[in-house]
gemmi code that builds the backbone of each chain (N, CA, C; Angstrom):
import gemmi

chains = {
    "A": [
        ("MET", (89.748, 150.992, 178.854), (89.720, 152.441, 178.685), (88.357, 152.911, 178.206)),
        ("ALA", (87.603, 151.992, 177.574), (86.287, 152.363, 177.069), (85.295, 152.562, 178.207)),
        ("ASN", (85.630, 152.028, 179.382), (84.643, 152.020, 180.456), (84.805, 153.151, 181.463)),
        ("THR", (85.671, 154.108, 181.194), (85.898, 155.149, 182.189), (84.671, 156.018, 182.376)),
        ("HIS", (83.901, 156.250, 181.283), (82.706, 157.075, 181.407), (81.442, 156.244, 181.347)),
        ("ASN", (81.613, 154.945, 181.101), (80.456, 154.125, 180.827), (80.350, 153.050, 181.901)),
        ("LYS", (79.357, 153.199, 182.766), (79.248, 152.268, 183.890), (78.165, 151.239, 183.665)),
        ("LYS", (77.730, 151.070, 182.438), (76.724, 150.059, 182.166), (77.311, 148.678, 182.451)),
        ("PRO", (76.500, 147.754, 182.926), (77.034, 146.416, 183.180), (77.433, 145.744, 181.874)),
        ("VAL", (78.530, 144.988, 181.933), (79.008, 144.278, 180.751), (78.856, 142.783, 181.005)),
        ("PHE", (78.159, 142.123, 180.109), (77.995, 140.672, 180.243), (78.512, 140.017, 178.973)),
        ("LEU", (79.654, 139.402, 179.058), (80.255, 138.850, 177.855), (80.613, 137.380, 178.020)),
        ("ASN", (79.777, 136.621, 178.693), (80.030, 135.191, 178.763), (79.541, 134.550, 177.464)),
        ("LEU", (80.527, 134.225, 176.601), (80.168, 133.775, 175.261), (79.392, 132.461, 175.277)),
        ("LEU", (79.543, 131.700, 176.378), (78.839, 130.423, 176.431), (77.369, 130.612, 176.775)),
        ("GLN", (77.031, 131.757, 177.342), (75.647, 131.974, 177.756), (74.889, 132.943, 176.864)),
        ("ILE", (75.639, 133.742, 176.091), (74.947, 134.652, 175.180), (74.355, 133.838, 174.043)),
        ("ARG", (73.096, 134.093, 173.743), (72.471, 133.417, 172.610), (72.715, 134.304, 171.391)),
        ("MET", (73.716, 133.900, 170.570), (74.093, 134.756, 169.443), (73.183, 134.510, 168.249)),
        ("PRO", (72.768, 135.558, 167.536), (72.027, 135.351, 166.297), (72.937, 134.718, 165.244)),
        ("VAL", (72.331, 134.070, 164.261), (73.118, 133.321, 163.284), (74.092, 134.235, 162.525)),
        ("THR", (73.686, 135.473, 162.330), (74.584, 136.414, 161.637), (75.861, 136.635, 162.444)),
        ("ALA", (75.722, 136.638, 163.774), (76.904, 136.812, 164.627), (77.797, 135.586, 164.577)),
        ("VAL", (77.170, 134.404, 164.490), (77.947, 133.160, 164.400), (78.776, 133.165, 163.113)),
        ("VAL", (78.137, 133.572, 162.004), (78.854, 133.615, 160.726), (79.998, 134.625, 160.793)),
        ("SER", (79.718, 135.752, 161.433), (80.731, 136.809, 161.520), (81.950, 136.361, 162.328)),
        ("ILE", (81.686, 135.793, 163.504), (82.815, 135.365, 164.336), (83.504, 134.171, 163.686)),
        ("GLY", (82.727, 133.361, 162.977), (83.320, 132.247, 162.241), (84.235, 132.733, 161.131)),
        ("HIS", (83.842, 133.831, 160.499), (84.677, 134.423, 159.448), (86.001, 134.893, 160.034)),
        ("ARG", (85.921, 135.505, 161.185), (87.122, 136.008, 161.836), (88.035, 134.872, 162.298)),
        ("PHE", (87.420, 133.882, 162.929), (88.204, 132.753, 163.441), (88.822, 131.952, 162.294)),
        ("SER", (88.038, 131.747, 161.223), (88.578, 131.005, 160.076), (89.719, 131.791, 159.440)),
        ("GLY", (89.603, 133.107, 159.418), (90.681, 133.935, 158.876), (91.968, 133.764, 159.673)),
        ("LEU", (91.822, 133.704, 160.999), (92.996, 133.507, 161.852), (93.659, 132.158, 161.553)),
        ("ILE", (92.846, 131.111, 161.395), (93.400, 129.788, 161.097), (94.099, 129.803, 159.733)),
        ("LEU", (93.469, 130.446, 158.761), (94.070, 130.496, 157.423), (95.394, 131.250, 157.463)),
        ("PHE", (95.458, 132.301, 158.277), (96.721, 133.035, 158.439), (97.826, 132.088, 158.913)),
        ("ILE", (97.479, 131.263, 159.896), (98.472, 130.322, 160.432), (98.895, 129.303, 159.364)),
        ("CYS", (97.981, 129.021, 158.424), (98.270, 128.016, 157.386), (99.143, 128.551, 156.246)),
        ("ILE", (99.303, 129.867, 156.145), (100.037, 130.420, 154.991), (101.441, 129.811, 154.862)),
        ("PRO", (102.251, 129.761, 155.931), (103.588, 129.172, 155.749), (103.534, 127.697, 155.345)),
        ("VAL", (102.533, 126.968, 155.823), (102.393, 125.561, 155.436), (102.131, 125.467, 153.934)),
        ("LEU", (101.263, 126.340, 153.460), (100.948, 126.370, 152.024), (102.203, 126.658, 151.195)),
        ("ILE", (102.954, 127.678, 151.576), (104.159, 128.027, 150.817), (105.168, 126.882, 150.894)),
        ("TYR", (105.269, 126.258, 152.075), (106.208, 125.153, 152.246), (105.914, 124.021, 151.262)),
        ("TYR", (104.633, 123.631, 151.178), (104.294, 122.512, 150.288), (104.367, 122.925, 148.822)),
        ("LEU", (104.066, 124.184, 148.523), (104.235, 124.672, 147.148), (105.703, 124.578, 146.750)),
        ("ASP", (106.561, 125.039, 147.623), (108.010, 124.995, 147.386), (108.471, 123.555, 147.151)),
        ("LYS", (108.083, 122.682, 148.075), (108.497, 121.282, 148.012), (108.007, 120.619, 146.715)),
        ("SER", (106.770, 120.904, 146.354), (106.181, 120.232, 145.189), (106.879, 120.620, 143.896)),
        ("LEU", (107.550, 121.783, 143.900), (108.190, 122.252, 142.663), (109.661, 121.850, 142.583)),
        ("GLN", (110.215, 121.303, 143.676), (111.659, 121.086, 143.700), (112.122, 119.942, 142.795)),
        ("SER", (111.452, 118.815, 142.875), (111.855, 117.677, 142.049), (110.697, 116.703, 141.974)),
        ("ALA", (110.802, 115.759, 141.054), (109.745, 114.752, 140.915), (109.587, 113.956, 142.203)),
        ("GLU", (110.722, 113.694, 142.892), (110.664, 112.917, 144.135), (109.917, 113.698, 145.215)),
        ("GLU", (110.275, 114.990, 145.336), (109.611, 115.824, 146.346), (108.124, 115.962, 146.038)),
        ("PHE", (107.817, 116.116, 144.753), (106.414, 116.204, 144.325), (105.644, 114.957, 144.766)),
        ("ALA", (106.254, 113.782, 144.506), (105.617, 112.523, 144.911), (105.487, 112.449, 146.427)),
        ("ALA", (106.503, 112.979, 147.130), (106.455, 112.963, 148.599), (105.300, 113.814, 149.117)),
        ("VAL", (105.072, 114.967, 148.471), (103.959, 115.829, 148.880), (102.629, 115.112, 148.661)),
        ("LEU", (102.486, 114.495, 147.477), (101.248, 113.755, 147.201), (101.058, 112.638, 148.217)),
        ("ASN", (102.174, 111.999, 148.564), (102.132, 110.911, 149.530), (101.677, 111.408, 150.903)),
        ("THR", (102.228, 112.561, 151.311), (101.832, 113.163, 152.591), (100.323, 113.389, 152.627)),
        ("PHE", (99.800, 113.940, 151.509), (98.383, 114.287, 151.505), (97.474, 113.094, 151.267)),
        ("SER", (98.069, 111.929, 151.028), (97.211, 110.756, 150.895), (97.175, 109.946, 152.185)),
        ("SER", (97.921, 110.401, 153.213), (97.854, 109.694, 154.495), (96.608, 110.144, 155.258)),
        ("SER", (96.049, 109.224, 156.004), (94.732, 109.454, 156.593), (94.636, 110.661, 157.535)),
        ("PRO", (95.527, 110.808, 158.528), (95.363, 111.969, 159.430), (95.477, 113.299, 158.695)),
        ("VAL", (96.380, 113.354, 157.709), (96.528, 114.604, 156.960), (95.264, 114.900, 156.162)),
        ("LYS", (94.647, 113.834, 155.634), (93.389, 114.030, 154.896), (92.306, 114.624, 155.792)),
        ("TRP", (92.211, 114.109, 157.033), (91.202, 114.640, 157.958), (91.463, 116.106, 158.255)),
        ("ILE", (92.721, 116.432, 158.491), (93.051, 117.842, 158.757), (92.730, 118.680, 157.526)),
        ("ALA", (93.055, 118.131, 156.337), (92.798, 118.869, 155.104), (91.309, 119.138, 154.917)),
        ("ILE", (90.485, 118.144, 155.240), (89.028, 118.338, 155.120), (88.564, 119.472, 156.036)),
        ("LEU", (89.065, 119.451, 157.269), (88.693, 120.516, 158.209), (89.142, 121.883, 157.685)),
        ("LEU", (90.356, 121.916, 157.123), (90.873, 123.196, 156.631), (90.102, 123.660, 155.392)),
        ("ILE", (89.675, 122.701, 154.561), (88.857, 123.080, 153.403), (87.537, 123.689, 153.886)),
        ("TRP", (86.978, 123.081, 154.923), (85.747, 123.641, 155.511), (85.994, 125.081, 156.005)),
        ("VAL", (87.101, 125.244, 156.735), (87.463, 126.572, 157.248), (87.591, 127.565, 156.094)),
        ("PHE", (88.265, 127.116, 155.023), (88.470, 127.995, 153.869), (87.141, 128.339, 153.203)),
        ("VAL", (86.291, 127.317, 153.006), (85.008, 127.556, 152.329), (84.141, 128.504, 153.159)),
        ("HIS", (84.132, 128.297, 154.486), (83.345, 129.224, 155.315), (83.862, 130.653, 155.158)),
        ("HIS", (85.184, 130.807, 155.206), (85.763, 132.147, 155.093), (85.399, 132.772, 153.743)),
        ("LEU", (85.482, 131.938, 152.691), (85.192, 132.413, 151.335), (83.732, 132.824, 151.180)),
        ("VAL", (82.831, 131.922, 151.575), (81.402, 132.199, 151.369), (80.943, 133.350, 152.267)),
        ("ALA", (81.385, 133.337, 153.520), (81.015, 134.440, 154.419), (81.571, 135.759, 153.880)),
        ("GLY", (82.770, 135.696, 153.301), (83.374, 136.908, 152.733), (82.563, 137.427, 151.552)),
        ("ILE", (82.118, 136.513, 150.674), (81.283, 136.928, 149.535), (79.983, 137.538, 150.047)),
        ("ARG", (79.432, 136.930, 151.108), (78.206, 137.472, 151.708), (78.435, 138.912, 152.200)),
        ("PHE", (79.595, 139.132, 152.841), (79.888, 140.490, 153.322), (80.046, 141.465, 152.162)),
        ("LEU", (80.611, 140.985, 151.046), (80.762, 141.861, 149.878), (79.394, 142.313, 149.367)),
        ("PHE", (78.441, 141.373, 149.333), (77.091, 141.748, 148.893), (76.477, 142.743, 149.871)),
        ("ILE", (76.665, 142.497, 151.157), (76.104, 143.417, 152.146), (76.747, 144.802, 151.999)),
        ("ASP", (78.041, 144.810, 151.657), (78.735, 146.091, 151.430), (78.086, 146.906, 150.321)),
        ("ILE", (77.601, 146.213, 149.282), (76.960, 146.963, 148.195), (75.443, 146.971, 148.360)),
        ("ASP", (75.017, 146.882, 149.639), (73.613, 147.073, 150.005), (72.673, 145.989, 149.507)),
        ("ILE", (73.203, 144.801, 149.257), (72.332, 143.685, 148.879), (72.212, 142.756, 150.080)),
        ("GLY", (70.978, 142.500, 150.495), (70.750, 141.576, 151.600), (71.034, 142.160, 152.972)),
        ("VAL", (70.766, 143.459, 153.133), (71.084, 144.111, 154.406), (69.976, 143.898, 155.439)),
        ("ASP", (68.727, 143.817, 154.983), (67.639, 143.753, 155.964), (67.714, 142.461, 156.773)),
        ("LYS", (67.069, 142.499, 157.927), (67.274, 141.473, 158.932), (66.953, 140.077, 158.407)),
        ("LYS", (65.844, 139.991, 157.654), (65.415, 138.671, 157.206), (66.394, 138.077, 156.205)),
        ("SER", (66.763, 138.858, 155.158), (67.663, 138.274, 154.153), (69.061, 138.061, 154.714)),
        ("ALA", (69.480, 138.945, 155.662), (70.798, 138.737, 156.287), (70.810, 137.417, 157.053)),
        ("SER", (69.684, 137.119, 157.698), (69.587, 135.882, 158.457), (69.580, 134.673, 157.519)),
        ("ILE", (68.836, 134.787, 156.417), (68.787, 133.675, 155.446), (70.171, 133.415, 154.852)),
        ("SER", (70.857, 134.499, 154.432), (72.171, 134.306, 153.802), (73.170, 133.754, 154.822)),
        ("ALA", (72.997, 134.117, 156.094), (73.883, 133.570, 157.127), (73.682, 132.066, 157.268)),
        ("TRP", (72.407, 131.654, 157.296), (72.125, 130.206, 157.352), (72.693, 129.503, 156.131)),
        ("LEU", (72.528, 130.112, 154.945), (73.048, 129.502, 153.710), (74.570, 129.348, 153.781)),
        ("THR", (75.236, 130.371, 154.338), (76.693, 130.304, 154.471), (77.095, 129.110, 155.326)),
        ("LEU", (76.425, 128.954, 156.475), (76.728, 127.814, 157.344), (76.421, 126.502, 156.632)),
        ("LEU", (75.330, 126.513, 155.859), (74.904, 125.296, 155.163), (75.942, 124.869, 154.121)),
        ("VAL", (76.448, 125.831, 153.346), (77.450, 125.502, 152.318), (78.682, 124.874, 152.974)),
        ("GLY", (79.139, 125.491, 154.059), (80.285, 124.924, 154.772), (79.994, 123.524, 155.276)),
        ("PHE", (78.786, 123.339, 155.793), (78.399, 122.042, 156.344), (78.361, 120.981, 155.244)),
        ("ILE", (77.828, 121.364, 154.067), (77.763, 120.418, 152.940), (79.172, 120.002, 152.523)),
        ("VAL", (80.076, 120.986, 152.451), (81.456, 120.674, 152.081), (82.083, 119.730, 153.107)),
        ("LEU", (81.825, 120.013, 154.386), (82.383, 119.177, 155.445), (81.845, 117.751, 155.354)),
        ("VAL", (80.520, 117.630, 155.217), (79.904, 116.301, 155.127), (80.387, 115.586, 153.875)),
        ("GLY", (80.462, 116.315, 152.754), (80.953, 115.718, 151.516), (82.376, 115.209, 151.664)),
        ("GLY", (83.218, 116.006, 152.295), (84.606, 115.606, 152.502), (84.712, 114.377, 153.381)),
        ("VAL", (83.943, 114.381, 154.470), (83.967, 113.232, 155.382), (83.452, 111.984, 154.664)),
        ("ALA", (82.405, 112.167, 153.853), (81.847, 111.037, 153.101), (82.885, 110.456, 152.146)),
        ("CYS", (83.704, 111.338, 151.550), (84.756, 110.856, 150.647), (85.785, 110.008, 151.397)),
        ("LEU", (85.997, 110.325, 152.672), (87.039, 109.630, 153.430), (86.556, 108.311, 154.009)),
        ("LEU", (85.246, 108.219, 154.223), (84.735, 107.009, 154.881), (84.455, 105.887, 153.878)),
    ],
    "B": [
        ("MET", (101.562, 165.598, 166.905), (101.458, 164.698, 165.765), (100.685, 165.372, 164.641)),
        ("PRO", (101.262, 166.382, 164.028), (100.483, 167.176, 163.077), (100.240, 166.483, 161.740)),
        ("VAL", (101.099, 165.564, 161.342), (100.943, 165.031, 159.985), (100.409, 163.595, 159.973)),
        ("MET", (99.799, 163.162, 161.097), (99.251, 161.809, 161.088), (97.983, 161.751, 160.251)),
        ("ARG", (97.813, 160.626, 159.572), (96.559, 160.426, 158.846), (95.440, 160.344, 159.863)),
        ("THR", (94.342, 161.013, 159.574), (93.244, 160.970, 160.527), (92.329, 159.779, 160.263)),
        ("VAL", (92.255, 159.328, 159.001), (91.383, 158.208, 158.677), (92.205, 157.113, 158.014)),
        ("THR", (92.291, 155.945, 158.649), (93.006, 154.850, 158.012), (92.066, 153.686, 157.711)),
        ("GLY", (90.858, 153.777, 158.225), (89.946, 152.644, 158.087), (89.502, 152.392, 156.666)),
        ("LEU", (89.235, 153.452, 155.908), (88.692, 153.277, 154.564), (89.691, 152.571, 153.662)),
        ("ARG", (90.945, 152.975, 153.764), (91.953, 152.355, 152.912), (92.071, 150.856, 153.212)),
        ("ALA", (92.128, 150.521, 154.505), (92.215, 149.105, 154.888), (90.989, 148.341, 154.395)),
        ("TRP", (89.851, 148.968, 154.523), (88.596, 148.351, 154.085), (88.643, 148.056, 152.587)),
        ("LEU", (89.112, 149.028, 151.801), (89.194, 148.842, 150.350), (90.218, 147.770, 149.991)),
        ("VAL", (91.382, 147.828, 150.636), (92.432, 146.840, 150.372), (91.897, 145.436, 150.639)),
        ("GLN", (91.168, 145.305, 151.756), (90.634, 143.995, 152.122), (89.688, 143.468, 151.053)),
        ("ARG", (88.838, 144.333, 150.536), (87.849, 143.894, 149.543), (88.476, 143.610, 148.187)),
        ("PHE", (89.374, 144.494, 147.740), (89.970, 144.288, 146.423), (90.867, 143.051, 146.414)),
        ("SER", (91.637, 142.848, 147.483), (92.486, 141.656, 147.525), (91.618, 140.398, 147.568)),
        ("ALA", (90.480, 140.483, 148.262), (89.582, 139.322, 148.344), (89.030, 138.969, 146.966)),
        ("VAL", (88.571, 139.993, 146.239), (87.982, 139.730, 144.922), (89.044, 139.188, 143.972)),
        ("PHE", (90.239, 139.743, 144.047), (91.327, 139.260, 143.189), (91.633, 137.781, 143.482)),
        ("MET", (91.752, 137.445, 144.758), (92.040, 136.046, 145.116), (90.904, 135.134, 144.691)),
        ("LEU", (89.684, 135.648, 144.796), (88.518, 134.849, 144.394), (88.604, 134.504, 142.907)),
        ("ILE", (88.927, 135.506, 142.073), (89.006, 135.278, 140.624), (90.105, 134.256, 140.313)),
        ("ILE", (91.288, 134.451, 140.905), (92.395, 133.521, 140.639), (92.037, 132.113, 141.120)),
        ("SER", (91.378, 132.027, 142.279), (91.018, 130.712, 142.811), (90.070, 129.984, 141.874)),
        ("VAL", (89.084, 130.706, 141.360), (88.129, 130.087, 140.441), (88.845, 129.590, 139.188)),
        ("LEU", (89.745, 130.415, 138.630), (90.505, 130.004, 137.446), (91.335, 128.754, 137.746)),
        ("LEU", (91.968, 128.769, 138.919), (92.840, 127.647, 139.291), (92.035, 126.350, 139.427)),
        ("VAL", (90.900, 126.455, 140.086), (90.054, 125.266, 140.254), (89.588, 124.764, 138.890)),
        ("MET", (89.237, 125.690, 137.978), (88.801, 125.287, 136.644), (89.927, 124.574, 135.900)),
        ("VAL", (91.149, 125.104, 136.005), (92.290, 124.468, 135.337), (92.484, 123.048, 135.853)),
        ("PHE", (92.410, 122.885, 137.192), (92.713, 121.568, 137.751), (91.573, 120.585, 137.565)),
        ("LEU", (90.338, 121.082, 137.516), (89.229, 120.161, 137.286), (89.222, 119.660, 135.851)),
        ("SER", (89.870, 120.419, 134.930), (89.909, 119.990, 133.537), (90.999, 118.942, 133.304)),
        ("GLN", (91.794, 118.663, 134.334), (92.870, 117.679, 134.207), (92.424, 116.335, 134.775)),
        ("GLU", (92.811, 115.292, 134.096), (92.517, 113.963, 134.634), (93.400, 113.683, 135.854)),
        ("SER", (94.702, 113.739, 135.637), (95.632, 113.590, 136.749), (96.782, 114.575, 136.515)),
        ("LEU", (97.583, 114.764, 137.530), (98.620, 115.780, 137.438), (99.989, 115.132, 137.663)),
        ("THR", (100.833, 115.225, 136.641), (102.198, 114.728, 136.815), (103.101, 115.879, 137.249)),
        ("TYR", (104.291, 115.501, 137.712), (105.247, 116.528, 138.129), (105.579, 117.459, 136.962)),
        ("GLU", (105.797, 116.888, 135.764), (106.164, 117.699, 134.600), (105.060, 118.715, 134.278)),
        ("GLN", (103.810, 118.253, 134.323), (102.693, 119.165, 134.054), (102.635, 120.282, 135.095)),
        ("TRP", (102.816, 119.906, 136.345), (102.741, 120.862, 137.461), (103.827, 121.936, 137.331)),
        ("VAL", (105.069, 121.480, 137.082), (106.163, 122.438, 136.939), (105.961, 123.290, 135.684)),
        ("GLY", (105.543, 122.623, 134.586), (105.303, 123.366, 133.349), (104.269, 124.463, 133.553)),
        ("PHE", (103.230, 124.120, 134.338), (102.175, 125.099, 134.611), (102.697, 126.236, 135.490)),
        ("MET", (103.368, 125.880, 136.597), (103.803, 126.901, 137.551), (104.951, 127.754, 137.035)),
        ("ARG", (105.747, 127.201, 136.103), (106.874, 127.974, 135.575), (106.500, 128.782, 134.342)),
        ("HIS", (105.263, 128.710, 133.941), (104.808, 129.578, 132.856), (104.804, 131.018, 133.369)),
        ("PRO", (105.293, 131.965, 132.552), (105.383, 133.351, 133.045), (104.060, 133.910, 133.558)),
        ("VAL", (102.962, 133.543, 132.902), (101.665, 134.053, 133.366), (101.352, 133.512, 134.772)),
        ("SER", (101.614, 132.219, 134.980), (101.369, 131.633, 136.298), (102.266, 132.265, 137.355)),
        ("GLU", (103.513, 132.498, 136.971), (104.441, 133.091, 137.946), (103.953, 134.465, 138.388)),
        ("MET", (103.566, 135.288, 137.414), (103.082, 136.635, 137.745), (101.794, 136.547, 138.564)),
        ("ALA", (100.858, 135.710, 138.081), (99.585, 135.567, 138.804), (99.835, 135.028, 140.214)),
        ("GLY", (100.787, 134.101, 140.324), (101.104, 133.525, 141.625), (101.657, 134.551, 142.594)),
        ("VAL", (102.587, 135.363, 142.114), (103.164, 136.388, 142.982), (102.091, 137.390, 143.402)),
        ("LEU", (101.255, 137.806, 142.435), (100.183, 138.748, 142.770), (99.188, 138.120, 143.743)),
        ("PHE", (98.922, 136.819, 143.546), (97.988, 136.120, 144.430), (98.518, 136.112, 145.864)),
        ("PHE", (99.792, 135.748, 146.015), (100.351, 135.708, 147.368), (100.480, 137.106, 147.964)),
        ("PHE", (100.784, 138.084, 147.107), (100.835, 139.456, 147.596), (99.456, 139.862, 148.132)),
        ("ALA", (98.406, 139.542, 147.367), (97.040, 139.847, 147.818), (96.729, 139.104, 149.116)),
        ("MET", (97.160, 137.831, 149.184), (96.892, 137.032, 150.376), (97.574, 137.635, 151.613)),
        ("LEU", (98.831, 138.036, 151.439), (99.580, 138.543, 152.594), (99.031, 139.886, 153.062)),
        ("ILE", (98.655, 140.740, 152.110), (98.141, 142.051, 152.515), (96.739, 141.890, 153.120)),
        ("HIS", (95.988, 140.925, 152.596), (94.663, 140.591, 153.146), (94.817, 140.073, 154.585)),
        ("ALA", (95.792, 139.209, 154.761), (96.060, 138.672, 156.101), (96.487, 139.789, 157.054)),
        ("TRP", (97.274, 140.726, 156.550), (97.716, 141.834, 157.388), (96.528, 142.650, 157.890)),
        ("VAL", (95.637, 143.035, 156.983), (94.487, 143.845, 157.399), (93.618, 143.058, 158.386)),
        ("GLY", (93.420, 141.771, 158.096), (92.585, 140.957, 158.969), (93.184, 140.785, 160.353)),
        ("MET", (94.478, 140.472, 160.404), (95.127, 140.279, 161.700), (95.183, 141.596, 162.478)),
        ("ARG", (95.388, 142.678, 161.742), (95.423, 144.000, 162.374), (94.056, 144.319, 162.993)),
        ("ASP", (92.986, 143.980, 162.272), (91.639, 144.191, 162.813), (91.442, 143.395, 164.098)),
        ("ILE", (91.851, 142.125, 164.057), (91.664, 141.270, 165.232), (92.422, 141.845, 166.426)),
        ("ILE", (93.673, 142.242, 166.191), (94.481, 142.734, 167.298), (93.956, 144.063, 167.822)),
        ("MET", (93.519, 144.925, 166.920), (92.979, 146.203, 167.390), (91.703, 146.000, 168.204)),
        ("ASP", (90.965, 144.938, 167.906), (89.725, 144.695, 168.645), (89.953, 144.051, 170.009)),
        ("TYR", (90.943, 143.161, 170.109), (91.050, 142.358, 171.331), (92.268, 142.660, 172.192)),
        ("VAL", (93.303, 143.268, 171.615), (94.520, 143.513, 172.394), (94.595, 145.010, 172.700)),
        ("HIS", (94.461, 145.335, 173.984), (94.363, 146.748, 174.309), (95.634, 147.342, 174.906)),
        ("GLY", (96.488, 146.505, 175.483), (97.731, 147.042, 176.005), (98.622, 147.506, 174.861)),
        ("LEU", (99.108, 148.726, 174.951), (99.832, 149.304, 173.815), (101.083, 148.504, 173.457)),
        ("SER", (101.877, 148.150, 174.476), (103.145, 147.492, 174.161), (102.911, 146.107, 173.572)),
        ("VAL", (101.975, 145.355, 174.153), (101.665, 144.019, 173.614), (101.158, 144.148, 172.188)),
        ("ARG", (100.319, 145.153, 171.975), (99.742, 145.362, 170.659), (100.842, 145.655, 169.634)),
        ("VAL", (101.761, 146.536, 169.998), (102.837, 146.884, 169.066), (103.720, 145.670, 168.778)),
        ("ILE", (104.044, 144.914, 169.848), (104.894, 143.732, 169.653), (104.217, 142.741, 168.710)),
        ("LEU", (102.931, 142.496, 168.930), (102.204, 141.552, 168.070), (102.146, 142.049, 166.628)),
        ("LEU", (101.839, 143.327, 166.460), (101.721, 143.867, 165.102), (103.054, 143.800, 164.366)),
        ("VAL", (104.131, 144.150, 165.065), (105.454, 144.109, 164.427), (105.818, 142.666, 164.069)),
        ("THR", (105.530, 141.739, 165.000), (105.824, 140.325, 164.739), (105.073, 139.835, 163.499)),
        ("ILE", (103.793, 140.166, 163.438), (102.980, 139.721, 162.304), (103.476, 140.369, 161.008)),
        ("ALA", (103.788, 141.659, 161.078), (104.261, 142.344, 159.866), (105.552, 141.715, 159.361)),
        ("LEU", (106.482, 141.460, 160.266), (107.751, 140.855, 159.850), (107.537, 139.449, 159.301)),
        ("THR", (106.645, 138.703, 159.956), (106.338, 137.354, 159.473), (105.785, 137.399, 158.053)),
        ("LEU", (104.859, 138.326, 157.816), (104.242, 138.415, 156.492), (105.268, 138.860, 155.445)),
        ("ILE", (106.132, 139.793, 155.815), (107.175, 140.225, 154.867), (108.086, 139.050, 154.533)),
        ("ALA", (108.463, 138.287, 155.572), (109.325, 137.120, 155.342), (108.635, 136.123, 154.420)),
        ("MET", (107.353, 135.914, 154.631), (106.632, 134.962, 153.791), (106.511, 135.487, 152.364)),
        ("GLY", (106.406, 136.808, 152.220), (106.378, 137.392, 150.877), (107.685, 137.143, 150.144)),
        ("LEU", (108.804, 137.331, 150.833), (110.116, 137.084, 150.218), (110.273, 135.606, 149.875)),
        ("TRP", (109.811, 134.765, 150.781), (109.867, 133.327, 150.569), (109.074, 132.949, 149.298)),
        ("THR", (107.880, 133.540, 149.170), (107.048, 133.269, 148.000), (107.753, 133.671, 146.710)),
        ("VAL", (108.365, 134.867, 146.722), (109.081, 135.331, 145.529), (110.210, 134.350, 145.205)),
        ("HIS", (110.874, 133.889, 146.238), (111.957, 132.926, 146.036), (111.421, 131.627, 145.415)),
        ("VAL", (110.320, 131.147, 145.953), (109.757, 129.880, 145.467), (109.256, 130.018, 144.035)),
        ("LEU", (108.575, 131.141, 143.763), (107.918, 131.263, 142.462), (108.828, 131.793, 141.368)),
        ("LEU", (109.729, 132.698, 141.717), (110.496, 133.375, 140.665), (111.962, 133.008, 140.642)),
        ("LEU", (112.525, 132.634, 141.776), (113.972, 132.406, 141.828), (114.286, 131.003, 142.310)),
        ("PRO", (113.762, 129.982, 141.651), (113.920, 128.629, 142.199), (115.367, 128.166, 142.260)),
        ("LEU", (116.218, 128.685, 141.355), (117.591, 128.193, 141.329), (118.538, 129.060, 142.138)),
        ("ALA", (118.072, 130.193, 142.613), (118.963, 131.109, 143.335), (119.286, 130.571, 144.720)),
    ],
}
model = gemmi.Model(1)
for chain_id, residues in chains.items():
    chain = gemmi.Chain(chain_id)
    for i, (resn, *xyz) in enumerate(residues, 1):
        res = gemmi.Residue()
        res.name, res.seqid = resn, gemmi.SeqId(i, " ")
        for name, pos in zip(("N", "CA", "C"), xyz):
            atom = gemmi.Atom()
            atom.name, atom.element = name, gemmi.Element(name[0])
            atom.pos, atom.b_iso = gemmi.Position(*pos), 0.0
            res.add_atom(atom)
        chain.add_residue(res)
    model.add_chain(chain)
structure = gemmi.Structure()
structure.add_model(model)
structure.setup_entities()
């Protein structure tokens, strides 16, 4: 519906567009938010289970000490950290801190870096 | 449609930010509590979660999380889903899911024996 008056060509091949780092952080924030949304029932489920009895509590700990679950957990921690740090970055931008192109680009790289460090740290713990 | 709100973006924007900051504060406190523990037994965990302050903070935390998720999912759908009927179906599904999860949370945190 947006294109009824606008005949400009639209090129949206995401694999070919060279996105600036700020755009990568932004879309990463959105995508990580979607994943976290999907994780909410899992979180409540394990919270519920962990509080039911000592046996269930031990079962939850046992689940999270199995290798495939640990790998998934590391990935999800990365997703969470990216969402958190990118969100804090947006809060600063909201109050006019770091809006100019250079600092926005630096903070975007830092956001990716923090997530990457957490991911590498988590993987290092598992290996 | 004479009585429709003309601006809904600002409220959603504020809700998103305030819920985020609230969750951030609770998360930092929670991480500090758990890092100060050597190990966690079931008794300690239940004792912590059944403390009235934890219960209230927990319910508020999940409430903030669910409303934050609502605004975020609503933004995503408004940006990418343009067919009206599909959009309404998705929004209603997500809203009902979040309400159900809110009730579930209250049950888990406040009414464990009910």
